[in-house]
DOROTI-558341 format. One line per 2 residues: for each residue x, y negated, z negated of C-alpha. Coordinates in nm, 4 decimals. Layout:
BEGIN
X:Y:Z ~ ...
END
This chain:
BEGIN
-5.0753:10.9640:-19.6291 ~ -5.2662:11.2880:-19.6166
-5.5648:11.2972:-19.3847 ~ -5.8959:11.4174:-19.5334
-5.9961:11.7483:-19.3832 ~ -6.3166:11.7416:-19.1796
-6.5539:12.0345:-19.2318 ~ -6.6811:12.1952:-18.9140
-6.9709:12.4385:-18.8790 ~ -7.1929:12.5521:-19.1659
-7.1221:12.7290:-19.4880 ~ -7.2494:13.0763:-19.5711
-7.4906:12.9290:-19.8258 ~ -7.6390:12.6907:-19.5677
-7.6757:12.9755:-19.3217 ~ -7.8559:13.1927:-19.5777
-8.0938:12.9078:-19.6694 ~ -8.1780:12.8487:-19.3026
-8.2323:13.2207:-19.2492 ~ -8.4608:13.2429:-19.5528
-8.6718:12.9494:-19.4268 ~ -8.7002:13.1109:-19.0821
-8.8135:13.4413:-19.2353 ~ -9.0768:13.2685:-19.4497
-9.2156:13.0798:-19.1487 ~ -9.2218:13.4006:-18.9446
-9.4105:13.5921:-19.2156 ~ -9.6657:13.3118:-19.2445
-9.7166:13.3018:-18.8658 ~ -9.7518:13.6772:-18.8038
-10.1224:13.7128:-18.9068 ~ -10.2315:13.4171:-18.6918
-10.0212:13.5399:-18.4014 ~ -10.1681:13.8909:-18.4256
-10.5204:13.7458:-18.4251 ~ -10.4356:13.5320:-18.1215
-10.3016:13.8346:-17.9319 ~ -10.6086:14.0469:-18.0125
-10.8459:13.7641:-17.9193 ~ -10.6636:13.7312:-17.5873
-10.7092:14.1032:-17.5201 ~ -11.0803:14.0804:-17.6039
-11.1210:13.7824:-17.3700 ~ -10.9303:13.9613:-17.0932
-11.1542:14.2660:-17.1293 ~ -11.4723:14.0534:-17.1220
-11.3513:13.8621:-16.8162 ~ -11.2618:14.1898:-16.6467
-11.6027:14.3468:-16.7111 ~ -11.7850:14.0378:-16.5883
-11.5666:14.0244:-16.2765 ~ -11.6287:14.3935:-16.2088
-12.0044:14.3479:-16.2404 ~ -11.9975:14.0484:-16.0058
-11.7919:14.2493:-15.7564 ~ -12.0368:14.5416:-15.7661
-12.3324:14.3082:-15.7096 ~ -12.1597:14.1282:-15.4208
-12.0562:14.4557:-15.2567 ~ -12.4113:14.5906:-15.2819
-12.5432:14.2881:-15.0952 ~ -12.2582:14.2904:-14.8412
-12.2771:14.6617:-14.7667 ~ -12.6589:14.6798:-14.7852
-12.6176:14.9806:-15.0142 ~ -12.6441:15.0723:-15.3804
-12.3141:14.9985:-15.5535 ~ -12.2451:15.0845:-15.9155
-12.0221:14.9482:-16.1892 ~ -11.9188:15.2287:-16.4252
-11.7442:15.1788:-16.7571 ~ -11.4996:15.4594:-16.8371
-11.5574:15.5664:-17.1972 ~ -11.5214:15.3135:-17.4782
-11.2199:15.1215:-17.3479 ~ -11.2273:14.8492:-17.0833
-11.1449:15.0730:-16.7859 ~ -11.4015:15.0611:-16.5081
-11.4690:15.1522:-16.1468 ~ -11.6844:15.0035:-15.8724
-11.8095:15.2457:-15.6082 ~ -12.1038:15.3223:-15.3829
-12.3699:15.5466:-15.5363 ~ -12.3637:15.7576:-15.2224
-12.0266:15.8030:-15.0589 ~ -11.9984:15.7308:-14.6875
-11.6956:15.8708:-14.5074 ~ -11.4927:15.7218:-14.2249
-11.7634:15.6707:-13.9643 ~ -11.5860:15.3962:-13.7689
-11.2529:15.5772:-13.7329 ~ -11.0348:15.3225:-13.9112
-10.8916:15.5822:-14.1481 ~ -11.0749:15.4511:-14.4536
-11.4074:15.5572:-14.6070 ~ -11.6840:15.3173:-14.5110
-11.8220:15.3257:-14.8644 ~ -11.6083:15.5004:-15.1305
-11.8199:15.6988:-15.3758 ~ -11.7980:15.7389:-15.7529
-11.6099:16.0715:-15.7268 ~ -11.2985:16.0455:-15.5050
-11.2462:16.3393:-15.2704 ~ -11.0253:16.4179:-14.9748
-11.2668:16.2318:-14.7465 ~ -11.3371:15.9441:-14.9887
-11.0023:15.9057:-15.1684 ~ -11.0579:15.5790:-15.3515
-11.3053:15.3546:-15.5273 ~ -11.3989:15.0129:-15.3965
-11.2023:14.8826:-15.6930 ~ -11.0935:15.0094:-16.0336
-10.9216:14.8708:-16.3423 ~ -10.7374:15.0343:-16.6294
-10.7536:14.9159:-16.9902 ~ -10.3751:14.8885:-16.9956
-10.3989:14.5909:-16.7592 ~ -10.4025:14.3249:-17.0317
-10.6755:14.4571:-17.2599 ~ -10.5464:14.7614:-17.4457
-10.6590:14.8200:-17.8054 ~ -11.0077:14.6917:-17.7256
-11.3310:14.8832:-17.7863 ~ -11.6428:14.8494:-17.5690
-11.9883:14.9416:-17.6977 ~ -12.2994:14.9393:-17.4771
-12.6628:14.8822:-17.5667 ~ -12.9951:14.7866:-17.4089
-13.2240:14.5194:-17.5522 ~ -13.5598:14.3699:-17.4650
-13.4940:14.0361:-17.2940 ~ -13.7820:13.8632:-17.4731
-13.7637:13.9984:-17.8274 ~ -13.3852:14.0592:-17.8313
-13.4569:14.3858:-18.0130 ~ -13.3270:14.7292:-17.9193
-13.5054:14.8873:-17.6226 ~ -13.7604:15.1518:-17.7175
-13.6431:15.3971:-17.4503 ~ -13.2997:15.2822:-17.3310
-13.1567:15.4218:-17.0088 ~ -12.8407:15.2116:-16.9855
-12.5265:15.3973:-17.0898 ~ -12.2355:15.2063:-16.9359
-12.3175:15.2405:-16.5664 ~ -12.5132:14.9751:-16.3760
-12.6198:15.0111:-16.0135 ~ -12.7099:14.7132:-15.7959
-12.9291:14.7334:-15.4859 ~ -12.8942:14.5459:-15.1571
-13.0832:14.2475:-15.3055 ~ -12.8415:14.2203:-15.5965
-13.0918:14.3492:-15.8508 ~ -13.0275:14.6246:-16.1028
-13.1764:14.9604:-16.0065 ~ -13.4454:15.0919:-16.2374
-13.2540:15.4142:-16.2946 ~ -12.9763:15.2277:-16.4790
-13.1752:14.9637:-16.6713 ~ -13.5423:14.9255:-16.7637
-13.7219:14.6271:-16.6008 ~ -13.7341:14.3351:-16.8418
-13.4393:14.4643:-17.0463 ~ -13.0822:14.3374:-17.0666
-12.7722:14.5541:-17.0633 ~ -12.5151:14.4545:-17.3255
-12.1397:14.5185:-17.3226 ~ -12.0013:14.4360:-17.6686
-11.6241:14.3820:-17.6731 ~ -11.4463:14.4081:-18.0083
-11.1166:14.5050:-18.1632 ~ -11.0579:14.8566:-18.3024
-11.2981:14.7737:-18.5872 ~ -11.6235:14.5887:-18.5160
-11.6235:14.4639:-18.8767 ~ -11.3256:14.2419:-18.7913
-11.5454:14.0182:-18.5702 ~ -11.6283:13.6650:-18.6840
-11.9993:13.7502:-18.6733 ~ -11.9263:14.0162:-18.9370
-11.7101:13.7877:-19.1528 ~ -11.3818:13.8815:-18.9847
-11.1296:13.6760:-18.7886 ~ -11.1629:13.8069:-18.4319
-11.3703:13.6284:-18.1703 ~ -11.5603:13.9232:-18.0271
-11.7642:13.8731:-17.7100 ~ -12.0594:14.0165:-17.5210
-12.1405:14.0423:-17.1516 ~ -12.5135:14.0521:-17.0738
-12.6760:14.1701:-16.7514 ~ -13.0450:14.1173:-16.6760
-13.2604:14.3466:-16.4645 ~ -13.2606:14.0693:-16.2004
-12.8833:14.1038:-16.1690 ~ -12.7866:13.7856:-16.3544
-12.4923:13.8076:-16.5939 ~ -12.3147:13.5926:-16.8486
-12.0566:13.6089:-17.1253 ~ -12.1532:13.4961:-17.4750
-12.0291:13.4789:-17.8350 ~ -12.2396:13.6656:-18.0950
-12.0824:13.4608:-18.3750 ~ -12.2389:13.1447:-18.2318
-12.5739:13.3225:-18.2384 ~ -12.5375:13.3333:-18.6161
-12.3670:12.9981:-18.6798 ~ -12.4799:12.7773:-18.3881
-12.7776:12.9431:-18.2152 ~ -12.8464:12.6375:-17.9986
-12.4981:12.6512:-17.8454 ~ -12.5189:12.7514:-17.4751
-12.2421:13.0060:-17.5336 ~ -12.4439:13.1806:-17.8052
-12.5922:13.5195:-17.7186
END
């Protein structure tokens, strides 16, 4: 008797069907995946800015000196440095308080971060608002640099008393934020003149104003 042949593997038709299904699933997933990646970059940038601000405030108190957080342009790069550079006074080979402009005697910042470190393709806008009315400040002085004094408060030369400094973190287009009807979860980092700071979601301000994460 002849034995029935047993088919092994898959046919070309089955392979093509499986490939077509995989392509369809991939195409459907790409928009959501792109949004997830961009939201992650926005969150990384917001976390980074908040961490940099907290570092500057802590260093100002620790060093008993004015220490500034400076945003570099419109991306999420920043530096933390002393307002007034202090060279190597104790002879350890390092500047006692690195200033905002590195030189041969003060070759480095206290700390710096580049946008490429997890938050590329993110745009940062800055503004100053009245803490009570939440409206734009009449005569804003904040422009991306905040200086903290030895008590951890914001110096008057970088933010008006009673105002809040706002870092708004978005994708390449602000209109893509959820608060503007888009899909991205854009964020804000607020700093008060007393030196307090928090991260918030402007979309919740519109949809759920009572939420503690709302701006």
